[in-house]
C-alpha positions as CSV (number, residue, x, y, z in Angstrom):
1,M,136.2,-4.0,-62.6
2,R,133.2,-4.4,-64.6
3,P,132.1,-8.2,-63.4
4,K,132.5,-6.8,-59.9
5,R,129.8,-3.9,-60.6
6,L,127.6,-6.4,-62.4
7,Q,127.8,-8.6,-59.3
8,K,126.9,-5.7,-57.2
9,W,123.8,-5.1,-59.1
10,F,123.2,-8.3,-59.0
11,I,123.1,-8.9,-55.4
12,L,121.1,-5.4,-55.1
13,F,117.9,-7.2,-57.5
14,L,118.1,-10.6,-55.5
15,A,117.9,-9.1,-52.3
16,A,115.0,-6.4,-53.6
17,V,113.4,-9.8,-54.7
18,F,113.8,-11.1,-51.2
19,L,112.3,-8.0,-49.5
20,V,109.1,-7.9,-52.3
21,S,108.8,-12.2,-51.7
22,L,108.2,-11.1,-48.2
23,A,106.2,-8.1,-48.3
24,V,103.4,-9.8,-51.2
25,P,102.3,-12.5,-48.5
26,G,101.9,-10.0,-45.6
27,W,99.9,-7.7,-47.7
28,A,97.9,-10.2,-49.1
29,A,97.3,-12.1,-45.5
30,G,96.3,-8.6,-44.6
31,Q,93.9,-8.4,-47.6
32,G,92.4,-11.2,-46.4
33,K,91.8,-10.3,-43.0
34,S,90.3,-7.0,-44.6
35,N,87.8,-9.0,-47.0
36,N,87.0,-11.5,-44.1
37,K,86.5,-8.6,-41.9
38,G,84.5,-6.8,-44.3
39,K,82.5,-10.3,-45.2
40,A,81.8,-10.3,-41.6
41,N,80.5,-7.0,-41.3
42,V,78.1,-7.5,-44.0
43,T,77.3,-11.0,-42.3
44,G,76.6,-9.0,-39.3
45,S,74.7,-6.1,-40.8
46,V,72.2,-9.2,-42.2
47,Q,71.9,-10.9,-39.5
48,E,70.9,-7.6,-37.6
49,Q,68.9,-6.6,-40.1
50,E,67.3,-9.4,-40.1
51,K,66.8,-10.2,-36.1
52,E,65.4,-6.5,-36.4
53,S,63.1,-7.3,-39.0
54,Q,62.3,-10.3,-36.9
55,Q,61.8,-8.3,-34.0
56,L,59.8,-5.8,-36.2
57,K,57.3,-9.0,-37.1
58,E,57.3,-10.1,-33.4
59,E,56.2,-6.2,-32.1
60,R,53.6,-6.1,-35.4
61,A,52.0,-9.6,-34.1
62,N,52.0,-8.2,-30.4
63,D,50.8,-5.6,-31.5
64,G,48.1,-7.1,-33.8
65,Q,47.4,-9.7,-30.5
66,A,47.5,-6.9,-28.0
67,S,44.9,-4.7,-30.3
68,G,42.8,-8.1,-30.7
69,E,42.8,-8.3,-26.8
70,I,42.1,-4.7,-26.2
71,K,39.3,-5.0,-29.1
72,K,38.0,-8.0,-27.4
73,E,38.6,-6.4,-23.6
74,R,36.3,-3.5,-25.6
75,E,33.9,-5.5,-26.5
76,E,33.4,-7.3,-23.1
77,N,33.5,-3.8,-21.2
78,K,30.7,-3.0,-23.2
79,D,28.4,-6.0,-22.8
80,L,29.4,-5.1,-19.0
81,E,28.5,-1.9,-19.3
82,R,25.3,-3.1,-21.5
83,E,24.5,-5.6,-18.6
84,Q,25.2,-3.3,-16.1
85,E,23.0,-0.4,-17.1
86,Q,20.2,-3.7,-17.8
87,D,20.7,-4.3,-13.9
88,R,20.3,-0.3,-13.2
89,E,17.1,-0.5,-14.8
90,Q,15.9,-3.2,-13.8
91,E,16.8,-1.9,-10.1
92,R,15.3,1.0,-11.0
93,E,11.9,-0.3,-12.2
94,Q,11.7,-2.6,-9.0
95,E,12.4,0.4,-6.9
96,Q,9.7,2.3,-8.7
97,D,7.5,-0.9,-7.6
98,R,8.5,-0.5,-4.4
99,E,7.5,2.8,-3.8
100,Q,4.0,2.2,-5.8
101,M,3.5,-0.9,-3.4
102,Q,5.0,1.6,-0.4
103,V,2.6,4.1,-1.6
104,K,-0.8,1.7,-1.9
105,E,0.3,0.2,1.3
106,Q,0.2,3.3,3.2
107,E,-2.7,4.2,1.9
108,R,-4.3,1.1,2.8
109,E,-3.2,1.7,6.2
110,R,-4.2,4.9,6.6
111,V,-7.8,3.9,5.5
112,G,-8.2,0.8,6.6
113,E,-6.8,0.8,10.5
114,A,-9.3,1.6,12.9
115,V,-9.5,5.4,13.4
116,Y,-12.1,6.9,15.3
117,N,-11.7,10.6,13.9
118,A,-14.3,11.7,11.4
119,D,-11.2,12.4,8.5
120,G,-10.0,8.7,9.2
121,L,-13.2,7.2,9.1
122,R,-14.5,9.2,6.4
123,L,-11.6,7.9,4.2
124,R,-12.4,4.5,4.8
125,L,-16.1,4.6,4.3
126,E,-15.6,6.2,1.0
127,V,-13.1,3.5,0.2
128,E,-16.1,1.1,0.9
129,L,-19.1,3.2,-0.7
130,E,-16.3,3.7,-3.6
131,K,-17.1,-0.6,-4.1
132,E,-20.9,0.2,-4.5
133,T,-20.2,2.5,-7.5
134,R,-18.3,0.1,-9.1
135,A,-21.1,-2.9,-8.8
136,G,-21.0,-4.7,-12.5
137,L,-18.3,-3.2,-13.5
138,K,-15.2,-5.8,-14.4
139,E,-12.1,-5.2,-13.2
140,D,-10.0,-4.6,-16.6
141,E,-12.7,-2.1,-17.0
142,L,-11.4,0.1,-14.5
143,P,-7.7,1.3,-14.8
144,E,-6.0,2.8,-11.6
145,K,-7.0,6.4,-11.0
146,S,-3.4,7.5,-11.4
147,D,-3.8,6.5,-15.0
148,R,-5.0,9.8,-15.9
149,A,-4.0,9.4,-19.8
150,G,-5.5,6.0,-20.0
151,L,-8.9,7.2,-17.8
152,Q,-8.9,10.3,-20.2
153,K,-9.0,8.0,-23.6
154,L,-11.6,5.4,-21.6
155,A,-13.8,8.3,-21.3
156,E,-13.6,9.4,-24.9
157,E,-14.1,6.1,-26.6
158,L,-17.3,5.6,-24.3
159,A,-18.6,8.7,-24.8
160,A,-18.0,8.1,-28.5
161,K,-19.6,4.9,-28.1
162,L,-22.6,6.4,-25.7
163,A,-23.3,8.7,-28.6
164,A,-23.8,6.0,-31.1
165,Q,-25.8,3.9,-28.3
166,P,-28.0,6.7,-26.4
167,G,-29.9,5.2,-23.2
168,D,-27.3,2.6,-22.6
169,L,-27.3,2.1,-18.6
170,P,-23.9,0.3,-18.7
171,L,-22.4,2.3,-20.5
172,M,-23.6,5.5,-18.8
173,H,-22.9,3.9,-15.3
174,R,-19.1,3.1,-16.5
175,L,-18.3,6.3,-18.2
176,A,-19.7,8.3,-14.9
177,V,-17.3,6.1,-13.0
178,Y,-14.9,7.3,-15.1
179,Y,-15.3,11.2,-14.8
180,R,-15.6,10.6,-10.8
181,N,-12.3,8.9,-11.2
182,L,-11.0,11.9,-13.5
183,R,-12.4,14.4,-11.2
184,D,-14.9,15.7,-13.4
185,Y,-17.8,15.7,-10.8
186,D,-20.3,18.0,-13.1
187,K,-20.6,15.2,-15.8
188,A,-20.3,12.3,-13.5
189,V,-23.7,13.9,-11.7
190,S,-25.3,14.5,-15.0
191,L,-24.8,11.1,-16.0
192,C,-26.3,9.5,-12.9
193,Q,-28.9,11.9,-13.3
194,E,-30.0,10.2,-16.6
195,I,-29.8,6.9,-14.6
196,L,-31.8,7.9,-12.0
197,A,-34.5,8.8,-14.5
198,A,-34.6,5.7,-15.6
199,D,-34.0,3.7,-12.5
200,P,-34.8,6.4,-9.2
201,A,-33.8,3.0,-7.0
202,N,-30.2,2.6,-8.8
203,Q,-27.9,2.4,-6.0
204,P,-24.9,2.6,-7.4
205,A,-26.4,5.9,-9.2
206,L,-27.2,7.3,-6.1
207,V,-23.9,6.5,-4.0
208,L,-21.6,7.7,-6.5
209,M,-24.1,11.1,-6.8
210,A,-23.4,11.4,-3.2
211,L,-19.7,11.0,-3.2
212,S,-19.1,13.3,-6.3
213,Y,-21.3,16.3,-4.4
214,R,-19.0,15.6,-1.2
215,E,-15.8,16.1,-3.3
216,K,-17.3,19.0,-4.7
217,G,-18.0,20.4,-1.4
218,D,-22.0,20.4,-1.8
219,Y,-22.9,18.2,1.5
220,A,-26.4,19.2,1.5
221,A,-27.0,17.8,-2.1
222,A,-24.5,14.6,-1.1
223,I,-27.1,14.0,1.9
224,A,-30.1,14.6,0.0
225,Q,-28.7,11.7,-2.6
226,L,-28.4,9.2,0.6
227,Q,-31.4,9.8,2.0
228,Q,-33.1,9.2,-1.3
229,L,-30.9,5.8,-1.0
230,L,-32.1,5.0,2.4
231,A,-36.2,6.1,1.1
232,E,-35.6,3.7,-2.0
233,N,-33.7,0.9,-0.8
234,E,-35.2,-1.0,2.6
235,T,-31.9,-2.3,3.3
236,V,-28.5,-0.7,3.0
237,G,-24.9,-1.5,4.8
238,H,-24.0,0.2,8.0
239,S,-21.6,2.3,5.8
240,V,-23.8,4.4,4.0
241,Y,-25.3,5.2,7.9
242,A,-22.0,6.0,9.0
243,Y,-21.2,7.9,6.0
244,L,-24.3,10.3,6.1
245,G,-23.7,10.7,10.1
246,I,-19.8,12.1,9.1
247,L,-21.9,14.1,6.2
248,H,-24.1,15.6,8.6
249,E,-21.5,16.6,11.7
250,A,-19.6,18.3,8.6
251,A,-22.4,20.5,7.4
252,G,-22.9,21.4,11.3
253,N,-25.9,19.0,12.0
254,L,-25.0,17.3,15.3
255,A,-28.3,16.0,15.9
256,Q,-28.6,14.1,12.7
257,A,-25.5,13.0,12.6
258,V,-25.9,11.3,16.2
259,E,-29.2,9.7,15.1
260,S,-27.2,8.2,12.0
261,V,-24.6,6.7,13.5
262,E,-27.0,5.4,16.0
263,K,-28.6,3.7,13.2
264,A,-24.8,2.5,12.0
265,V,-24.0,1.2,15.4
266,Y,-27.4,-0.9,15.3
267,A,-26.9,-2.2,11.5
268,A,-23.2,-3.3,12.4
269,G,-24.1,-4.8,15.2
270,T,-21.6,-6.3,17.3
271,G,-18.9,-5.4,14.7
272,Q,-17.4,-2.0,13.5
273,K,-16.8,-0.8,17.0
274,E,-15.1,2.1,15.7
275,Y,-18.5,3.5,15.2
276,R,-19.3,3.5,19.2
277,Y,-16.4,5.4,19.3
278,R,-17.1,7.9,17.3
279,L,-20.7,7.9,18.6
280,G,-18.9,8.8,21.5
281,E,-17.3,11.8,20.3
282,L,-20.7,13.0,19.0
283,Y,-22.7,13.0,22.4
284,A,-19.4,14.6,24.0
285,R,-20.2,17.6,20.6
286,A,-23.2,17.4,21.3
287,N,-24.0,17.5,25.6
288,V,-25.8,15.0,25.0
289,P,-26.4,13.8,28.7
290,G,-26.6,10.6,30.7
291,L,-25.3,7.0,30.5
292,K,-25.9,5.1,27.3
293,I,-26.4,1.3,27.1
294,F,-26.2,-0.5,23.6
295,V,-26.9,-4.3,23.4
296,H,-25.4,-5.5,20.6
297,G,-25.7,-2.9,18.8
298,R,-29.2,-2.0,20.0
299,K,-29.4,1.7,21.9
300,V,-31.4,0.2,25.2
301,T,-33.1,3.4,26.9
302,P,-34.8,2.1,30.2
303,D,-37.7,3.9,32.0
304,V,-35.3,4.7,34.6
305,P,-32.1,5.7,33.5
306,P,-28.7,3.5,34.4
307,L,-26.0,5.4,36.8
308,I,-22.5,5.0,38.1
309,E,-21.8,4.6,41.6
310,N,-18.0,4.5,43.2
311,G,-16.8,3.6,39.4
312,R,-19.1,0.7,38.8
313,T,-22.2,1.0,36.3
314,M,-25.3,-0.1,38.2
315,A,-28.7,-0.8,35.4
316,P,-31.9,-1.7,35.8
317,V,-31.9,-5.3,35.5
318,R,-34.9,-5.8,33.9
319,A,-34.2,-3.9,31.0
320,I,-30.9,-4.7,30.2
321,A,-31.4,-8.9,30.8
322,E,-34.8,-8.4,28.4
323,A,-32.7,-7.0,25.9
324,L,-30.1,-10.0,26.3
325,G,-33.1,-12.1,25.1
326,L,-32.7,-13.4,28.9
327,K,-36.0,-14.0,31.5
328,V,-36.5,-12.0,34.5
329,A,-38.8,-12.9,37.3
330,Y,-38.8,-10.6,40.4
331,E,-40.7,-11.7,43.7
332,N,-39.7,-10.4,46.8
333,G,-36.5,-8.8,46.8
334,T,-35.7,-11.5,44.8
335,V,-34.4,-11.5,41.0
336,L,-34.3,-14.6,39.2
337,I,-32.6,-14.2,35.2
338,T,-32.8,-17.0,33.4
339,N,-30.9,-17.7,30.1
340,P,-33.2,-19.7,27.9
341,A,-30.9,-20.8,25.3
342,D,-28.9,-23.0,27.5
343,G,-30.7,-22.3,31.1
344,K,-28.0,-20.9,33.0
345,T,-30.1,-18.9,35.8
346,I,-28.5,-16.2,38.2
347,T,-30.5,-15.0,41.6
348,L,-29.6,-11.7,42.6
349,F,-30.7,-10.5,46.1
350,A,-32.0,-6.7,46.9
351,G,-29.6,-5.2,49.3
352,R,-27.0,-8.3,49.4
353,P,-23.5,-8.5,47.8
354,E,-23.8,-11.6,47.0
355,A,-25.5,-14.0,44.3
356,L,-26.0,-17.3,42.7
357,A,-24.7,-18.0,39.6
358,G,-26.7,-21.7,39.1
359,N,-26.0,-23.1,42.4
360,Q,-22.8,-21.5,42.7
361,K,-22.6,-18.7,45.7
362,I,-20.8,-15.6,44.4
363,T,-19.4,-11.9,46.2
364,L,-21.0,-9.3,44.1
365,E,-18.7,-6.0,44.1
366,A,-21.7,-4.1,44.8
367,A,-25.2,-5.1,46.5
368,A,-28.3,-5.0,44.4
369,E,-30.1,-1.6,45.2
370,I,-34.0,-0.6,44.5
371,K,-34.0,2.8,43.1
372,G,-37.4,4.2,42.5
373,D,-39.1,0.7,42.3
374,R,-36.5,-0.7,39.7
375,L,-33.6,-3.7,40.8
376,F,-30.1,-2.4,40.0
377,V,-27.3,-4.7,39.5
378,P,-23.2,-4.2,38.6
379,L,-24.0,-4.6,34.7
380,R,-20.6,-6.2,34.5
381,F,-21.3,-8.8,36.3
382,V,-24.6,-9.6,35.1
383,G,-23.3,-10.0,31.7
384,E,-20.0,-11.2,31.9
385,T,-21.9,-14.0,34.2
386,L,-24.4,-14.7,31.2
387,G,-21.2,-14.9,29.0
388,A,-21.5,-11.1,27.1
389,S,-18.8,-8.9,27.3
390,V,-18.8,-5.6,28.9
391,E,-17.0,-2.1,27.8
392,Y,-17.3,1.0,28.8
393,I,-16.3,4.3,26.8
394,G,-15.5,7.0,28.6
395,E,-16.2,9.8,25.9
396,G,-19.7,10.1,25.3
397,R,-20.4,7.6,28.5
398,I,-21.5,4.9,26.4
399,V,-21.6,1.0,28.0
400,T,-21.7,-1.8,25.3
401,V,-22.6,-5.1,26.2
402,D,-22.0,-8.0,23.5
């Protein structure tokens, strides 16, 4: 029995060993798989970390690049803004220049156009006369009137210089111009009086005083200065006579205004036709009757006044022809007018609506007529046949022949 029991335990032992041998490789394999899995997990984690790190680096690099681009873009925007601001500033300056040019152009048009009313003509004449006040001064010594600060500074400097050099006429003249441009008319007048005390015929000072007095509203004093100018100077421009006429008109002296503007018309000759229109207005205002004839700017007053018949100006032929420098011969109702300059002739016949220009027969719009021992002829025909232009100004009833 004992051997059988031993045999039984031995078989159980072998069976246990066999089972263990079967279990150990499986466990070992499981352990290997577990280890491999752990290793794989670690490897995956490292790779992920490296990947994340790489991504982070790339993101940082991208951020850095983006930051650089943003910074560059900002700098470019700043440059663009600076350029735009410079462009805007340049546009503002150009706009200011355009506005200044426009103002100057409007001023030139306002005072330069052929205006016939008193105010418009006065402005233009004052611009012309102002040139007289600047005689002898250099352009760089005459800043714009709008630059009041610059003018004030220059005036102060000149006043100090004049205090050190009293009696210097050129300095006094220049300073007087500055004071007038600064509208300090009393100082301008005072300096002009000092200049005239040393040089009574000083034309720039006399004109400057007249302009200063007018701007103060003292027309009587302004008129007195221009009359002194005319008395001291044998030859003056037509603008002085015309301006004197405007001052007389402003002061209510219509007769003197008419006389002064007539002299302006004569001094201007065939030019400055606006004076003639102004004179027509003055004739109308002063109720000066009759037809007035001006030949080359000179007023012609025949002993028998001209007249208008059926819209035509009929004038005594001798007075008009001689004013034009023509020779007149009258015999038995026939008048021969000769132009000594070129020998051209016109033959007129009393009571007949015909004439001869040289040997060419011409039909007149109105026949020549004898009135008060004077032969009246159509003025336009005579003037235009001999190469002159004839114009009629309705206001004031003026006929001009040039």
